[in-house]
N, C-alpha and C positions, 0 to 999 in steps of 0.2 A: 440478363448479365450471370454469367456463372464463372467462379473462380475458385480455384481447388488449391487445397495446401495452408491457409490462412488458419492460424491456430487462436484459442482463446481459453480462459479459465471460467469456471462458474464460481460464482461469488454466492455459495449458500451452504447450508448446512447438508450433510449427507441424506438425511431423510427427505431434503426437498428437491432434491437433484433430479427427479422425475418431473416436477414442475415447471422447474427452470427449463429443463429441456423441451417439455411440452409446449411450453410459450414460443419458443424458437421452432419448433415443427408447426406449429399452427400458423407461421408466418412462411412455411415454405422451405426453413433451412433444413439442411442435412448434414449431419458430422458423424465422426466415430471418436472412440476413446482413443488417447494417447497412452503408450505403455508405461512411462515414467513418472506420470503423476495422476493419481486417480480423478482430479477434476479438471485436467487438461483436456482438450477436445481440438479435432481437426475437421475444418469444413471440407465438405465433398460436393455441397450445393449451396450457392450463393445468390437468391434472386433477385436480392437488392443489398447494398450495401449494409454489412453485418452492424457498422455503428448506428445505424438507423432503425436496428429492429426495437422492440419493446425492451427485449431483455436487456440490451445495453443502455436503453435510456433510464430504465429503472436502477441501474448498476449491480444487476444479476449475473452479469458477466463481465469479463475484462480482457480485450483485446489484445494479444502479447504475442511477440515470437516467441517459439518453442525454446529456443536456445537461452533467451532471455530469462527465461523462467529457472534454468539452471542454478543461477548463483545464490537465491535463498533456499532453494531446495537442498544444494550441495552443504552450506553453512550448516542447515539442520538444526537451527536451535531448538530446545526441547520447549514443550508447554511451560509456559509461566516466567519464560527467560526475560531478561531485558537485553536489547540488541541496539547499537548504535551503527545508522545508517550514514554514513560521512557522504556521499555525493547522491542525494536522492532523487531529484526530478527525473522523468516525470512522474513517479512514483509506483512504476510497474513492480519493481521489486521491493519499494516499501511496502505495498500493499499485501503483496506475497507473506513477507516476514510477518506483518502484522497477522494475518491468518493462521501462520506456523506457530506463533507463540501463544495464541489464543486468548480468550477473554482477560485471564489473568497474568498475560504477559505484557511487554511495553516495548515500546520501539521510538526512538528518538531520531529524527530526520533532520538534516540540516542542508540547504541550498543556499547559493550566493546571489543569484540573478534572481530579480524581484519578478520577474514574467514567468520563469521557470517555476518558482515558488508558488504563485498562484495556481499555476497547471498542478503542482504537486498536492495542494490544499484541496483542489477541486476533485481529484481523484482520490483522494482519501476520503473525502465526504461521500462521494458518490458510492466507494466501496464498503461504508459503515466500518471504517478503521479507527474505532474511537479510542482504541488503546496505543495510538499515534500522535506524538506531538511533533511540531515542525517548528525551525527557527531559520531566520536569513542570516547565515554566518558562512565565513569560510572554514571549510573543515580543519585545515591546517592550525587555525587558531582558536579551535574550542577549547574553553579553560577549564575541562573537566581535570580533575587530579589525575597524576599518573597512576596506572596500574588500577582502573576504575570500573572496568567493563570485561565481560566474559565473552562477549560476543559481538564482533564487529565486521560490517560488510563495506568493503571498498571496490566500489565500480569507479573508479576516476576517469576524468575526460581522456579519451584514447583519440587515434587516428581514425577508427571507423573502418579500416579497410574490409572487414567482415560483412559490411553492410552493401556492399557495392551492387550487390543484385537490386536493391531498393534505392540507392544512390549511386548513380553510376559515375558522377564527378569527384566523390571521395578520394581517390587515388590521385587526382590531381590537385585537390584542395589541400591534402595532407600526404604530399610526397614524402620519400624518404628524407629530403633535403630540409623539409621544414617541421620534422616531428620534435627536434630537440626540447622545445619549450616545452610539450607535452611530456616527454622521459622526464625533465627535471621536476615538474610538477608532481607526477606519478612518485617519483622517490621522496619528495617533501611528504606525502599523503602516507607513504608505507611507514615513514619514519615516525610522524605523529600516531598513526594506528599502532605500530610496535610498543610506543610509550604509552599508549591510553590501555593497551591491554593487559590483563591480568596473568600471572604465572598460571599457566595450565588452560588459558582462554584462547579463541580461535578467530583468528580473522580470514575471510574469504576475500582474496583479491581476484577481480574479473575484469577483461576488457571486451571488446567486440572488434577486435583487430587481429590480423594475422602476423604483425610486426614483431620479429623476435626483440627488437631493442625494448617494446613494451612488455613483453610478455616474458620468455624464459631469462633474457638478461636481466631483467627487474626482479626476478626472483632469486637467481644466484647473487646478485647484488645485496638483497636482505638478507638471505641466509649468512652471507659473510658480516654483516653490518651488524646484525641484531641477535638477540637470544631467541632464534626462530629455529623451528624445524618444520620439514614437509610433513603434512598429513596425506597418505596415499588416498587417493579418491577412487570409488569406484565407478566404473562406466555404467551411466544410465542407460536402460532399455530404450532402442529406438533411434540412436545416434550412431553415426559413424566418425570415429576419431583418428587423428593423425599421430604419428610420432612426434614426441618432443624435438625441438630444433638444438637442444643442447643435451649432453650427457649429465648425468646424475638429476635427472629431472623426472625420476619416476614417481608416477602418482599425481602428475598435472595432467590436465584435461585440455585437448586443442580438437575442438570441434572442426572437422574436415569441411574441405570445400565440396566434397561428395556428399555430405549428410543435408538431410532437410533442416531448414533452418539457417539463420545466420552465423557467420564464422565466429566462434567465441572460445577463450582461453580462462580457465580457472586453477587457481592454486590457494590452496590450504593451508595456513601457517598454524603452527601450535608455539606458544610462549613457554620455553623451558625456565626451570629454576623452582625455587620454593614459592608456595603460594602465599599470595599478599594477604595481610591480616587486614586489609581495608574493606569494610562493608557499605556497598553502595556506590554509585557515583559522584557523590559529592553533597554539598549541603546549600540548601536554599538559603540566601543571605539577605534577602529584601521583602518588605511587604509588596503585596500585590497591589495594584491600581484599583482593581476592580471589587465588586461586592459580592461576598458569599451570599447564595440562595440556599433556602430549603425548598426545593421544588415540591416535594411530598405534600407540604401545606400550604401551597398556592393555590390559587383559583387555576385551573387548567392543568396542574401537576396531578391532581388524583386520577386524570385519565390515560398516564403513562406509565410504564412498567420501567422503573429505575434498576430492577435487579439485573436487566441484561447489560447494565454497563459495567466496566471495570471499576475497581476499587478507586475512589476520588470523589471531587467535589465539583459542584456546579457554580460558575461565577458570572455576573452580570457586567458586561463593560460597555459602557454607552448605549445600552439597551438591547445589546447582543448577548446571548448566554452561550457560554462555553463549558464542555466537559473537561476539568484538568485533572489527568492522571494523577493518583498518589505518588507514584514514584517521580512525577514531574514535579510535582511541589515539594517532596521531599529532598531530590536529588540534583535539579539543575541549579548551579551556580547562578547568584543573583546579576551577573554581568551579563547573561544570555538573555535576550527578549525573544520568547518563544509564545507559540499560539496551541491551544487545544483542539478539542473537536467540537464544532457548532452544533449546538441543539435546538436554537431558536431565538425566540426575542420575548423582551417583557413589554407589556402597554400598561398605561394607567400609573396612579399613583395610591400610596396607601391602602386602604381596604379594596380598593378597586384594582389594584396591580393584579395582571394576570399573565401566565406563561402561555406563549403559542409556538408549538413545536415546529422547527422548520419542515419544509415539504420532504426533504429528501432523509429526515432523521427517522428513518424506518427503525433504528435500533431501539427507539422509545416504544414502537408498538408492541402490544401483547403477542405472543406466538400464536395464540389462540383466537380468534376474531370473534368467537362467541364468549370471551371473558367476562362480558358484562359492565366494564368499567367505562367503555365510551361507545359512541356510535361507531358502527362502522359499516363499509359499503364492499361486501365481497363477490367479486365480479368472476363469473364463468364464461363470457364470451370475449376474446381478444378486440372485438369491434368496438365494444365500449371504451377500453384502455386506447384504442387507437383514435377515438372521438375526444377523448379528453387531453390527449397528446396535441391536437390541431387546435386547441383552445375552446373547443365546444363544452358547455355545461351539460349535465345529465339530471334527470328528475331524481329527487329524494325527498324523504320526509320533512316538514317543518321542524327547525330547530335552531340552536346557537352554538357556535364552537366548531374547530376541525372536526374531521371526519377520518378515520383510519380507512386506507385503501390496501384492499387484500386482491390476490388472484388466486382463487379455489383454496384459501387457506394462508396462503404464502405473503407475509408483510412486504408492501411496496412502498408506501410514504403516506402523506396527509394531505387530504383535499381541504380546500377551503369552503365554507357552506355560506351562500348568499340566500336566505330564506328556504326555499324547497329546492334549491339547484346546487350542486356540487360543481367546483372548478379544479383543475389543477394548474398551479401557477410553479415555474421554477424558480421563483425569486424568494 
């Protein structure tokens, strides 16, 4: 099977890019860099589905349409920033936002659908987005104080006309006579975003449709209704852009049907007026039901590298351990039920209680496999990784406790140890 043109992002540091690319090349994939983002790649040879590659299974790449990468890149929040992502599932843009704001940044992601929320959380876990928290909530009802966010991403439900190549029936499903409820919802969400945005703050509005009602007409309405101004956008390299369908829209971007990638529309607003004196997105007003843990002093906690986590705390809820970001603890109103990043679980009681990291919690692995604090299995041959993924065990020295799995020094996850055998378990 050969397929050209699919795009993906590398989920790694700049210094480990060569290792992730080498893992893909070892399985026969070929690709080339995209000009608009240093970690974006376009496939030129796909010997089997990219989603089944070792790199994808370990969360080292994220398959994403190139146009879909533009909203977070265009919002361009600085390192350390806090970002509200109002309509987040499946997490493609959320995980990229997480990457852009870095370890000391923070992303709050909301999603109403339980099924889509589950997908969002799975994708954030796979991409090691420990600086993001999620909540099952209607974005238009989020109880954050007015003018409490500097950066907001709003990618609302839309007709999806720009995805017709992938979804041939989308024009029939969302014909122009059926889009009125979407247009109304988009206005409601834009009004909410304008209210939550601080003076001087920015909101990025985007859709994957070519419909003027959901694009330029929504921009014109928002500019007239709220204290917003358009921020002119620079055209990213490697795309073809069409002219706006309304006058006075200088600076919005409309990815042309002649461009590689889905049709997309992007507009960036800045809120005018005097800067707000409010400091922080809110105040936590209730006690958490879980138990705070000091992982560093627990059995099993001495093997993990807590310095790789953002500022925050570890809490146990019913045996499961989650990392709760400091800004979430301080700033999310108590009426919101939210979830942090899963780290693993605890077992036993009292002095016998121990922490066991989750198989995908590679963020807890020391960057150096020779760190000395834990047993590690540093693989050089991809055939061993393929063996582990088919449920087979591999030989290892006798011992107890989980083992850190690495590929040529690149942290991948945690293996279970059964005597002198190692196993990979996705659970």
